[in-house]
C-alpha beads as a LAMMPS data file, in Angstrom:
LAMMPS data file: protein, C-alpha beads

410 atoms
409 bonds

1 atom types
1 bond types

-500.0 500.0 xlo xhi
-500.0 500.0 ylo yhi
-500.0 500.0 zlo zhi

Masses

1 110.0

Atoms # bond

1 1 1 -374.035 -359.785 -4.410
2 1 1 -370.401 -360.075 -5.203
3 1 1 -368.653 -358.803 -8.511
4 1 1 -367.959 -362.077 -9.655
5 1 1 -371.850 -363.281 -9.625
6 1 1 -372.612 -359.590 -11.475
7 1 1 -370.330 -360.300 -14.227
8 1 1 -371.825 -363.595 -15.091
9 1 1 -375.371 -362.436 -15.143
10 1 1 -374.561 -359.981 -17.412
11 1 1 -372.921 -362.180 -20.128
12 1 1 -375.452 -364.887 -19.805
13 1 1 -378.074 -362.162 -20.619
14 1 1 -375.679 -360.873 -23.700
15 1 1 -375.719 -364.564 -24.972
16 1 1 -379.192 -364.808 -25.053
17 1 1 -379.783 -361.251 -26.664
18 1 1 -377.242 -362.570 -29.272
19 1 1 -378.946 -366.223 -29.704
20 1 1 -382.342 -364.256 -30.135
21 1 1 -381.315 -362.254 -32.982
22 1 1 -379.741 -365.122 -34.768
23 1 1 -382.847 -367.224 -34.237
24 1 1 -385.041 -364.320 -35.870
25 1 1 -382.570 -363.733 -38.639
26 1 1 -383.038 -367.555 -39.593
27 1 1 -386.982 -367.222 -39.397
28 1 1 -386.868 -364.397 -41.525
29 1 1 -384.863 -366.472 -44.399
30 1 1 -386.684 -369.367 -43.808
31 1 1 -389.825 -367.305 -44.622
32 1 1 -388.086 -365.850 -47.764
33 1 1 -387.235 -369.274 -48.686
34 1 1 -391.126 -370.457 -48.593
35 1 1 -392.488 -367.184 -50.236
36 1 1 -390.019 -367.798 -53.168
37 1 1 -390.590 -371.292 -53.609
38 1 1 -394.234 -370.877 -53.901
39 1 1 -393.763 -367.933 -56.395
40 1 1 -391.748 -370.032 -58.822
41 1 1 -394.447 -373.121 -58.288
42 1 1 -397.316 -370.810 -59.343
43 1 1 -398.141 -369.098 -62.901
44 1 1 -401.002 -367.671 -64.085
45 1 1 -402.723 -369.848 -67.212
46 1 1 -405.584 -368.671 -69.156
47 1 1 -407.521 -371.143 -70.753
48 1 1 -408.791 -370.128 -74.251
49 1 1 -411.130 -372.374 -76.664
50 1 1 -409.502 -370.501 -79.528
51 1 1 -405.921 -371.626 -81.443
52 1 1 -403.353 -369.459 -83.103
53 1 1 -403.990 -368.241 -86.402
54 1 1 -402.271 -370.339 -89.687
55 1 1 -399.587 -367.936 -91.339
56 1 1 -400.521 -366.330 -94.242
57 1 1 -398.270 -367.570 -97.453
58 1 1 -398.177 -365.980 -100.790
59 1 1 -398.945 -368.807 -103.399
60 1 1 -398.714 -368.982 -107.347
61 1 1 -401.160 -371.521 -109.235
62 1 1 -398.581 -373.030 -111.872
63 1 1 -399.504 -376.296 -113.723
64 1 1 -397.247 -378.445 -115.911
65 1 1 -396.914 -377.423 -119.696
66 1 1 -394.607 -377.512 -122.503
67 1 1 -391.658 -375.192 -122.410
68 1 1 -389.011 -373.814 -125.082
69 1 1 -385.755 -374.411 -123.583
70 1 1 -383.436 -371.258 -123.367
71 1 1 -380.154 -371.811 -122.773
72 1 1 -377.772 -368.775 -121.664
73 1 1 -374.076 -368.448 -121.268
74 1 1 -371.595 -365.974 -121.868
75 1 1 -368.333 -365.308 -123.859
76 1 1 -365.886 -362.655 -125.305
77 1 1 -365.942 -360.979 -128.634
78 1 1 -362.844 -361.262 -130.721
79 1 1 -362.352 -359.114 -134.163
80 1 1 -362.748 -361.819 -137.084
81 1 1 -359.480 -360.111 -138.386
82 1 1 -356.660 -358.357 -136.072
83 1 1 -353.331 -358.443 -137.882
84 1 1 -350.107 -356.677 -137.922
85 1 1 -349.760 -354.717 -141.265
86 1 1 -346.300 -355.219 -142.688
87 1 1 -344.214 -353.943 -145.320
88 1 1 -343.863 -356.017 -148.525
89 1 1 -340.832 -354.043 -149.823
90 1 1 -337.724 -352.430 -147.978
91 1 1 -337.480 -348.804 -148.509
92 1 1 -337.699 -345.550 -146.737
93 1 1 -341.097 -344.051 -145.458
94 1 1 -341.633 -340.992 -147.573
95 1 1 -345.309 -340.220 -145.947
96 1 1 -347.233 -341.688 -142.996
97 1 1 -351.190 -340.654 -143.933
98 1 1 -353.326 -339.672 -141.179
99 1 1 -355.055 -343.283 -141.463
100 1 1 -351.825 -344.852 -140.267
101 1 1 -351.945 -342.785 -136.523
102 1 1 -352.979 -344.527 -133.643
103 1 1 -356.986 -344.682 -132.529
104 1 1 -358.257 -343.932 -135.909
105 1 1 -360.958 -345.570 -137.922
106 1 1 -359.939 -346.640 -141.426
107 1 1 -361.860 -347.883 -144.414
108 1 1 -360.572 -351.003 -146.680
109 1 1 -358.396 -349.543 -149.389
110 1 1 -356.930 -346.630 -147.245
111 1 1 -353.723 -345.286 -147.659
112 1 1 -351.662 -345.774 -144.646
113 1 1 -347.788 -345.428 -145.420
114 1 1 -345.960 -344.355 -148.944
115 1 1 -342.199 -345.773 -149.388
116 1 1 -339.909 -344.314 -151.897
117 1 1 -340.419 -345.677 -155.153
118 1 1 -337.550 -344.974 -157.269
119 1 1 -336.019 -348.400 -157.072
120 1 1 -339.059 -349.949 -158.237
121 1 1 -339.726 -347.659 -161.087
122 1 1 -336.199 -348.526 -162.246
123 1 1 -337.254 -352.051 -162.164
124 1 1 -340.513 -351.792 -164.063
125 1 1 -338.892 -349.879 -167.074
126 1 1 -336.234 -352.473 -167.052
127 1 1 -338.455 -355.385 -167.212
128 1 1 -340.571 -353.355 -169.666
129 1 1 -337.547 -353.344 -172.168
130 1 1 -337.080 -357.274 -171.564
131 1 1 -340.837 -357.775 -172.774
132 1 1 -340.613 -355.556 -175.709
133 1 1 -336.780 -357.319 -176.659
134 1 1 -338.599 -360.749 -176.004
135 1 1 -341.687 -359.677 -178.038
136 1 1 -339.097 -358.872 -180.934
137 1 1 -337.690 -362.243 -180.630
138 1 1 -340.924 -363.756 -180.602
139 1 1 -341.586 -361.773 -183.802
140 1 1 -338.251 -363.120 -185.537
141 1 1 -338.755 -366.774 -184.654
142 1 1 -342.308 -366.380 -186.331
143 1 1 -341.079 -364.908 -189.328
144 1 1 -338.402 -367.564 -189.617
145 1 1 -340.741 -370.248 -189.220
146 1 1 -342.886 -369.230 -192.185
147 1 1 -339.956 -368.386 -194.433
148 1 1 -338.655 -371.898 -193.711
149 1 1 -341.915 -373.225 -194.478
150 1 1 -342.606 -371.205 -197.777
151 1 1 -339.020 -372.677 -198.881
152 1 1 -340.002 -376.294 -198.731
153 1 1 -343.269 -375.605 -200.303
154 1 1 -341.802 -373.709 -203.000
155 1 1 -339.330 -376.944 -203.423
156 1 1 -342.052 -379.281 -202.979
157 1 1 -340.103 -381.192 -200.118
158 1 1 -341.254 -382.061 -196.609
159 1 1 -338.850 -381.084 -194.024
160 1 1 -336.786 -383.590 -192.438
161 1 1 -337.722 -382.080 -188.540
162 1 1 -338.914 -379.424 -186.488
163 1 1 -335.453 -377.803 -186.697
164 1 1 -335.499 -377.248 -189.934
165 1 1 -338.891 -375.317 -189.725
166 1 1 -337.107 -373.172 -186.752
167 1 1 -340.111 -374.619 -184.422
168 1 1 -337.763 -374.940 -181.182
169 1 1 -336.551 -371.260 -181.482
170 1 1 -340.495 -370.346 -181.958
171 1 1 -341.267 -372.074 -178.418
172 1 1 -338.423 -370.768 -176.857
173 1 1 -339.369 -367.396 -178.019
174 1 1 -342.887 -367.731 -176.868
175 1 1 -341.739 -368.630 -173.445
176 1 1 -339.635 -365.844 -172.921
177 1 1 -342.367 -363.465 -173.923
178 1 1 -344.239 -365.148 -171.090
179 1 1 -341.476 -364.990 -168.690
180 1 1 -340.944 -361.529 -169.369
181 1 1 -344.496 -360.588 -168.803
182 1 1 -344.468 -362.692 -165.365
183 1 1 -341.480 -360.563 -164.330
184 1 1 -343.092 -357.293 -165.195
185 1 1 -345.795 -358.080 -163.065
186 1 1 -343.738 -358.967 -160.310
187 1 1 -342.034 -355.922 -160.344
188 1 1 -345.149 -353.658 -160.628
189 1 1 -346.579 -355.594 -157.911
190 1 1 -343.507 -354.834 -155.863
191 1 1 -343.809 -350.958 -156.914
192 1 1 -347.693 -350.864 -156.110
193 1 1 -346.722 -352.680 -152.625
194 1 1 -344.707 -349.063 -151.858
195 1 1 -348.185 -347.817 -151.270
196 1 1 -349.443 -349.504 -148.084
197 1 1 -353.110 -349.493 -147.554
198 1 1 -355.654 -351.438 -144.758
199 1 1 -356.605 -354.426 -146.433
200 1 1 -359.733 -354.437 -144.138
201 1 1 -361.974 -351.375 -142.489
202 1 1 -361.197 -351.182 -138.665
203 1 1 -359.268 -349.502 -135.821
204 1 1 -355.365 -348.583 -135.847
205 1 1 -354.575 -349.865 -132.742
206 1 1 -351.123 -349.258 -132.662
207 1 1 -348.345 -347.525 -135.115
208 1 1 -344.703 -349.026 -135.101
209 1 1 -343.123 -347.295 -137.794
210 1 1 -342.620 -343.374 -138.453
211 1 1 -342.008 -340.681 -141.128
212 1 1 -338.034 -341.024 -142.406
213 1 1 -337.565 -344.607 -140.737
214 1 1 -336.038 -346.859 -143.535
215 1 1 -337.836 -350.702 -143.283
216 1 1 -337.218 -353.911 -144.414
217 1 1 -339.551 -356.509 -145.952
218 1 1 -341.665 -357.780 -143.459
219 1 1 -341.189 -355.094 -140.924
220 1 1 -344.282 -354.220 -138.690
221 1 1 -346.058 -351.023 -139.213
222 1 1 -349.326 -350.617 -137.828
223 1 1 -351.975 -353.178 -136.143
224 1 1 -355.050 -353.003 -137.682
225 1 1 -358.290 -354.654 -135.857
226 1 1 -361.438 -355.518 -137.702
227 1 1 -364.681 -353.653 -136.546
228 1 1 -367.536 -354.736 -138.742
229 1 1 -367.096 -358.881 -138.396
230 1 1 -366.436 -360.359 -134.881
231 1 1 -366.534 -364.049 -133.569
232 1 1 -366.770 -365.638 -130.369
233 1 1 -366.639 -368.598 -128.822
234 1 1 -369.374 -370.073 -126.442
235 1 1 -368.687 -373.069 -123.751
236 1 1 -371.579 -375.152 -123.200
237 1 1 -371.952 -378.238 -120.610
238 1 1 -373.278 -381.689 -121.990
239 1 1 -376.614 -380.880 -120.229
240 1 1 -377.169 -377.585 -121.819
241 1 1 -376.014 -378.888 -124.843
242 1 1 -378.677 -381.490 -124.690
243 1 1 -381.589 -378.655 -124.558
244 1 1 -380.521 -377.668 -127.986
245 1 1 -382.191 -378.390 -131.360
246 1 1 -379.786 -380.271 -133.471
247 1 1 -378.206 -379.564 -135.778
248 1 1 -377.187 -376.249 -134.490
249 1 1 -375.019 -375.040 -137.152
250 1 1 -376.521 -371.963 -139.434
251 1 1 -378.763 -371.080 -136.747
252 1 1 -378.911 -367.725 -134.876
253 1 1 -378.400 -366.756 -131.198
254 1 1 -379.547 -363.514 -129.206
255 1 1 -376.532 -361.346 -127.981
256 1 1 -377.224 -359.094 -125.119
257 1 1 -374.519 -356.823 -123.493
258 1 1 -374.127 -357.156 -119.489
259 1 1 -376.757 -354.820 -118.617
260 1 1 -379.409 -356.397 -120.704
261 1 1 -378.930 -354.091 -123.607
262 1 1 -380.053 -355.959 -126.757
263 1 1 -376.759 -356.091 -129.147
264 1 1 -378.249 -357.887 -131.816
265 1 1 -377.956 -361.483 -133.510
266 1 1 -374.867 -363.773 -134.054
267 1 1 -375.078 -366.990 -136.541
268 1 1 -373.891 -370.408 -135.268
269 1 1 -370.891 -371.387 -138.008
270 1 1 -369.972 -374.657 -136.510
271 1 1 -370.409 -376.227 -133.050
272 1 1 -370.105 -379.391 -130.502
273 1 1 -367.440 -381.043 -132.985
274 1 1 -365.280 -381.514 -129.976
275 1 1 -364.722 -380.940 -126.292
276 1 1 -362.332 -378.111 -124.857
277 1 1 -359.219 -380.428 -123.596
278 1 1 -359.461 -378.021 -120.334
279 1 1 -362.838 -377.659 -119.480
280 1 1 -364.370 -380.793 -121.251
281 1 1 -367.382 -378.829 -122.413
282 1 1 -368.384 -378.564 -125.784
283 1 1 -367.383 -375.578 -127.974
284 1 1 -369.819 -373.504 -130.187
285 1 1 -368.528 -371.211 -132.663
286 1 1 -370.435 -367.663 -133.828
287 1 1 -369.948 -365.425 -136.427
288 1 1 -371.097 -361.770 -135.469
289 1 1 -371.430 -358.963 -138.135
290 1 1 -371.698 -355.605 -136.584
291 1 1 -373.995 -353.431 -138.635
292 1 1 -374.936 -350.329 -136.677
293 1 1 -372.088 -349.958 -134.469
294 1 1 -373.152 -351.188 -131.234
295 1 1 -370.785 -353.896 -130.760
296 1 1 -367.135 -353.426 -129.824
297 1 1 -364.215 -355.928 -129.698
298 1 1 -363.461 -357.156 -126.147
299 1 1 -367.176 -356.680 -125.338
300 1 1 -368.180 -359.778 -122.682
301 1 1 -371.717 -360.428 -123.694
302 1 1 -374.667 -362.936 -122.706
303 1 1 -375.970 -365.524 -125.442
304 1 1 -379.088 -366.768 -125.451
305 1 1 -379.639 -370.279 -127.488
306 1 1 -383.396 -370.908 -128.268
307 1 1 -383.613 -374.696 -127.628
308 1 1 -385.946 -377.532 -128.040
309 1 1 -389.520 -377.770 -126.923
310 1 1 -389.785 -379.971 -123.395
311 1 1 -393.209 -381.550 -122.025
312 1 1 -394.184 -381.498 -118.503
313 1 1 -392.520 -378.693 -117.017
314 1 1 -392.716 -375.664 -114.349
315 1 1 -391.969 -372.202 -114.601
316 1 1 -391.664 -370.643 -111.248
317 1 1 -389.642 -367.277 -110.143
318 1 1 -386.555 -367.456 -108.617
319 1 1 -387.495 -366.033 -105.304
320 1 1 -389.558 -369.298 -104.826
321 1 1 -386.315 -371.445 -104.493
322 1 1 -384.613 -371.349 -101.493
323 1 1 -380.828 -371.191 -100.423
324 1 1 -380.389 -374.800 -99.615
325 1 1 -382.192 -376.060 -102.980
326 1 1 -385.891 -376.483 -102.128
327 1 1 -389.251 -375.680 -103.695
328 1 1 -392.379 -374.972 -101.108
329 1 1 -395.771 -375.767 -101.964
330 1 1 -399.081 -375.890 -100.301
331 1 1 -401.131 -379.273 -100.644
332 1 1 -404.961 -379.559 -101.014
333 1 1 -405.032 -379.585 -97.263
334 1 1 -403.210 -376.473 -96.824
335 1 1 -400.199 -377.927 -95.429
336 1 1 -396.292 -377.021 -96.678
337 1 1 -394.084 -379.294 -98.039
338 1 1 -391.408 -379.542 -100.246
339 1 1 -389.150 -380.816 -102.735
340 1 1 -385.976 -380.753 -104.634
341 1 1 -386.567 -379.740 -107.971
342 1 1 -384.669 -380.438 -111.060
343 1 1 -383.697 -377.532 -112.867
344 1 1 -383.517 -377.334 -116.771
345 1 1 -382.625 -373.687 -117.598
346 1 1 -382.965 -370.341 -116.272
347 1 1 -384.303 -367.320 -117.927
348 1 1 -385.376 -363.629 -117.236
349 1 1 -385.564 -363.709 -113.514
350 1 1 -387.655 -367.443 -113.577
351 1 1 -386.638 -370.879 -113.222
352 1 1 -388.025 -373.868 -115.211
353 1 1 -387.771 -377.163 -113.789
354 1 1 -389.240 -381.131 -114.462
355 1 1 -392.568 -381.002 -113.103
356 1 1 -393.091 -383.682 -109.959
357 1 1 -395.242 -386.522 -110.700
358 1 1 -398.513 -386.911 -109.119
359 1 1 -400.421 -383.661 -109.445
360 1 1 -402.012 -381.605 -112.387
361 1 1 -401.431 -378.262 -110.574
362 1 1 -399.036 -376.906 -107.628
363 1 1 -399.525 -373.735 -105.420
364 1 1 -395.300 -372.952 -105.408
365 1 1 -394.633 -370.786 -102.233
366 1 1 -393.313 -367.616 -103.761
367 1 1 -391.552 -366.281 -100.926
368 1 1 -390.601 -369.179 -98.625
369 1 1 -388.785 -368.450 -95.204
370 1 1 -386.591 -370.081 -93.150
371 1 1 -389.070 -370.878 -90.338
372 1 1 -391.295 -373.070 -92.486
373 1 1 -391.624 -376.715 -91.501
374 1 1 -393.128 -379.548 -93.403
375 1 1 -396.678 -379.874 -92.434
376 1 1 -397.175 -377.036 -91.038
377 1 1 -400.773 -375.553 -91.727
378 1 1 -400.938 -372.368 -93.553
379 1 1 -403.599 -369.819 -94.967
380 1 1 -402.571 -369.680 -98.601
381 1 1 -403.071 -366.257 -100.299
382 1 1 -402.909 -366.457 -104.375
383 1 1 -401.160 -364.150 -106.675
384 1 1 -401.133 -364.021 -110.376
385 1 1 -397.259 -363.386 -111.330
386 1 1 -394.235 -361.454 -110.524
387 1 1 -395.913 -358.380 -110.650
388 1 1 -397.863 -359.018 -107.472
389 1 1 -395.145 -360.614 -105.681
390 1 1 -394.451 -358.661 -102.301
391 1 1 -391.683 -355.982 -102.410
392 1 1 -388.658 -358.042 -100.996
393 1 1 -389.395 -360.883 -103.359
394 1 1 -390.004 -358.594 -106.356
395 1 1 -386.838 -357.133 -105.924
396 1 1 -384.848 -360.276 -105.592
397 1 1 -386.460 -361.354 -108.873
398 1 1 -385.363 -358.271 -111.074
399 1 1 -382.046 -358.193 -109.588
400 1 1 -381.237 -361.565 -110.032
401 1 1 -382.564 -361.471 -113.825
402 1 1 -381.655 -359.081 -116.869
403 1 1 -383.726 -357.511 -118.738
404 1 1 -384.442 -358.931 -122.303
405 1 1 -385.375 -356.277 -125.140
406 1 1 -386.768 -357.187 -128.126
407 1 1 -384.267 -358.686 -130.758
408 1 1 -383.790 -356.587 -133.816
409 1 1 -383.802 -358.617 -136.896
410 1 1 -380.334 -358.400 -139.072

Bonds

1 1 1 2
2 1 2 3
3 1 3 4
4 1 4 5
5 1 5 6
6 1 6 7
7 1 7 8
8 1 8 9
9 1 9 10
10 1 10 11
11 1 11 12
12 1 12 13
13 1 13 14
14 1 14 15
15 1 15 16
16 1 16 17
17 1 17 18
18 1 18 19
19 1 19 20
20 1 20 21
21 1 21 22
22 1 22 23
23 1 23 24
24 1 24 25
25 1 25 26
26 1 26 27
27 1 27 28
28 1 28 29
29 1 29 30
30 1 30 31
31 1 31 32
32 1 32 33
33 1 33 34
34 1 34 35
35 1 35 36
36 1 36 37
37 1 37 38
38 1 38 39
39 1 39 40
40 1 40 41
41 1 41 42
42 1 42 43
43 1 43 44
44 1 44 45
45 1 45 46
46 1 46 47
47 1 47 48
48 1 48 49
49 1 49 50
50 1 50 51
51 1 51 52
52 1 52 53
53 1 53 54
54 1 54 55
55 1 55 56
56 1 56 57
57 1 57 58
58 1 58 59
59 1 59 60
60 1 60 61
61 1 61 62
62 1 62 63
63 1 63 64
64 1 64 65
65 1 65 66
66 1 66 67
67 1 67 68
68 1 68 69
69 1 69 70
70 1 70 71
71 1 71 72
72 1 72 73
73 1 73 74
74 1 74 75
75 1 75 76
76 1 76 77
77 1 77 78
78 1 78 79
79 1 79 80
80 1 80 81
81 1 81 82
82 1 82 83
83 1 83 84
84 1 84 85
85 1 85 86
86 1 86 87
87 1 87 88
88 1 88 89
89 1 89 90
90 1 90 91
91 1 91 92
92 1 92 93
93 1 93 94
94 1 94 95
95 1 95 96
96 1 96 97
97 1 97 98
98 1 98 99
99 1 99 100
100 1 100 101
101 1 101 102
102 1 102 103
103 1 103 104
104 1 104 105
105 1 105 106
106 1 106 107
107 1 107 108
108 1 108 109
109 1 109 110
110 1 110 111
111 1 111 112
112 1 112 113
113 1 113 114
114 1 114 115
115 1 115 116
116 1 116 117
117 1 117 118
118 1 118 119
119 1 119 120
120 1 120 121
121 1 121 122
122 1 122 123
123 1 123 124
124 1 124 125
125 1 125 126
126 1 126 127
127 1 127 128
128 1 128 129
129 1 129 130
130 1 130 131
131 1 131 132
132 1 132 133
133 1 133 134
134 1 134 135
135 1 135 136
136 1 136 137
137 1 137 138
138 1 138 139
139 1 139 140
140 1 140 141
141 1 141 142
142 1 142 143
143 1 143 144
144 1 144 145
145 1 145 146
146 1 146 147
147 1 147 148
148 1 148 149
149 1 149 150
150 1 150 151
151 1 151 152
152 1 152 153
153 1 153 154
154 1 154 155
155 1 155 156
156 1 156 157
157 1 157 158
158 1 158 159
159 1 159 160
160 1 160 161
161 1 161 162
162 1 162 163
163 1 163 164
164 1 164 165
165 1 165 166
166 1 166 167
167 1 167 168
168 1 168 169
169 1 169 170
170 1 170 171
171 1 171 172
172 1 172 173
173 1 173 174
174 1 174 175
175 1 175 176
176 1 176 177
177 1 177 178
178 1 178 179
179 1 179 180
180 1 180 181
181 1 181 182
182 1 182 183
183 1 183 184
184 1 184 185
185 1 185 186
186 1 186 187
187 1 187 188
188 1 188 189
189 1 189 190
190 1 190 191
191 1 191 192
192 1 192 193
193 1 193 194
194 1 194 195
195 1 195 196
196 1 196 197
197 1 197 198
198 1 198 199
199 1 199 200
200 1 200 201
201 1 201 202
202 1 202 203
203 1 203 204
204 1 204 205
205 1 205 206
206 1 206 207
207 1 207 208
208 1 208 209
209 1 209 210
210 1 210 211
211 1 211 212
212 1 212 213
213 1 213 214
214 1 214 215
215 1 215 216
216 1 216 217
217 1 217 218
218 1 218 219
219 1 219 220
220 1 220 221
221 1 221 222
222 1 222 223
223 1 223 224
224 1 224 225
225 1 225 226
226 1 226 227
227 1 227 228
228 1 228 229
229 1 229 230
230 1 230 231
231 1 231 232
232 1 232 233
233 1 233 234
234 1 234 235
235 1 235 236
236 1 236 237
237 1 237 238
238 1 238 239
239 1 239 240
240 1 240 241
241 1 241 242
242 1 242 243
243 1 243 244
244 1 244 245
245 1 245 246
246 1 246 247
247 1 247 248
248 1 248 249
249 1 249 250
250 1 250 251
251 1 251 252
252 1 252 253
253 1 253 254
254 1 254 255
255 1 255 256
256 1 256 257
257 1 257 258
258 1 258 259
259 1 259 260
260 1 260 261
261 1 261 262
262 1 262 263
263 1 263 264
264 1 264 265
265 1 265 266
266 1 266 267
267 1 267 268
268 1 268 269
269 1 269 270
270 1 270 271
271 1 271 272
272 1 272 273
273 1 273 274
274 1 274 275
275 1 275 276
276 1 276 277
277 1 277 278
278 1 278 279
279 1 279 280
280 1 280 281
281 1 281 282
282 1 282 283
283 1 283 284
284 1 284 285
285 1 285 286
286 1 286 287
287 1 287 288
288 1 288 289
289 1 289 290
290 1 290 291
291 1 291 292
292 1 292 293
293 1 293 294
294 1 294 295
295 1 295 296
296 1 296 297
297 1 297 298
298 1 298 299
299 1 299 300
300 1 300 301
301 1 301 302
302 1 302 303
303 1 303 304
304 1 304 305
305 1 305 306
306 1 306 307
307 1 307 308
308 1 308 309
309 1 309 310
310 1 310 311
311 1 311 312
312 1 312 313
313 1 313 314
314 1 314 315
315 1 315 316
316 1 316 317
317 1 317 318
318 1 318 319
319 1 319 320
320 1 320 321
321 1 321 322
322 1 322 323
323 1 323 324
324 1 324 325
325 1 325 326
326 1 326 327
327 1 327 328
328 1 328 329
329 1 329 330
330 1 330 331
331 1 331 332
332 1 332 333
333 1 333 334
334 1 334 335
335 1 335 336
336 1 336 337
337 1 337 338
338 1 338 339
339 1 339 340
340 1 340 341
341 1 341 342
342 1 342 343
343 1 343 344
344 1 344 345
345 1 345 346
346 1 346 347
347 1 347 348
348 1 348 349
349 1 349 350
350 1 350 351
351 1 351 352
352 1 352 353
353 1 353 354
354 1 354 355
355 1 355 356
356 1 356 357
357 1 357 358
358 1 358 359
359 1 359 360
360 1 360 361
361 1 361 362
362 1 362 363
363 1 363 364
364 1 364 365
365 1 365 366
366 1 366 367
367 1 367 368
368 1 368 369
369 1 369 370
370 1 370 371
371 1 371 372
372 1 372 373
373 1 373 374
374 1 374 375
375 1 375 376
376 1 376 377
377 1 377 378
378 1 378 379
379 1 379 380
380 1 380 381
381 1 381 382
382 1 382 383
383 1 383 384
384 1 384 385
385 1 385 386
386 1 386 387
387 1 387 388
388 1 388 389
389 1 389 390
390 1 390 391
391 1 391 392
392 1 392 393
393 1 393 394
394 1 394 395
395 1 395 396
396 1 396 397
397 1 397 398
398 1 398 399
399 1 399 400
400 1 400 401
401 1 401 402
402 1 402 403
403 1 403 404
404 1 404 405
405 1 405 406
406 1 406 407
407 1 407 408
408 1 408 409
409 1 409 410
């Protein structure tokens, strides 16, 4: 055999082995694909005659009833009197009393400043002298009238006119006395104004004058803020206004601090006569008397109005209202349903809404979930009230409400 023939035989044998390996690889690949295809098309299915248990839902039994509306608003307390006490007379300040120091509380009539009195004492002395002279002139005029009448009576004739009886001089003398008395009262008032006193009780929030300073009439001395009487303005929407019992003037409202602490009561002075030009809401004006020093000027308080009675309402916890503004309920077939409520008012962690028509009672879902679906079958579990709510729901109600304590009668 020649070398050429041997080489050709070896090349042919190598090509066969190569194709043999390619064929084996293709066969293995096809086998794997078949196994994968068979595995994807099969599944273990277990057939059971039992259905999944219905979800347990906590419900509250709520029946339509009459409710007394409660309207809540927030307002700032302002002092009834808040004024700069100014000097009524010019002069030099001789003394600044302790009551005039900033931050102190003063009673009505407390002495604040003493201004130099000497010029005003001189005016009083001059006015007293002028009054005595006017009284002397009056006495002389009265005596002249008596003498004139006596002369005419002795003569048995009638006086021709009032001048003959000295009556015009008498009237002038009387008016001179009245004028002198008024002048004396004026200068005495000026002398009294050298002692600057507090016109009402309150706190000195700022002092603007110092010892030895010469002030002019009308110059500011201190700023005084009332601490016994306050006032406030509450703005109500038309919907809230419609919930109140009218007329409201003369009634009372309850005041609470932001943390729920009871502050007392306020009297409704006037309200609802006009709309605020910016907010277009009705304004209610309140008078607040602070008899136990638990109210401070500048407090931001919660005001509660007791309104009129409303028929056919439902009172539910705030947790029953979803973020989308729906209330879920369970019907007589234990199926879920929902409706969009018409909220009348909120109070103490509860929502009062107009009852939907068509049912005498409702099973309200106390803690609705986002996974609820209309028509879904559930297993309702009755609870008695807020105290029996699940812990998360109870915390939600308590966090969104403000504790209300009994109101102290004033």
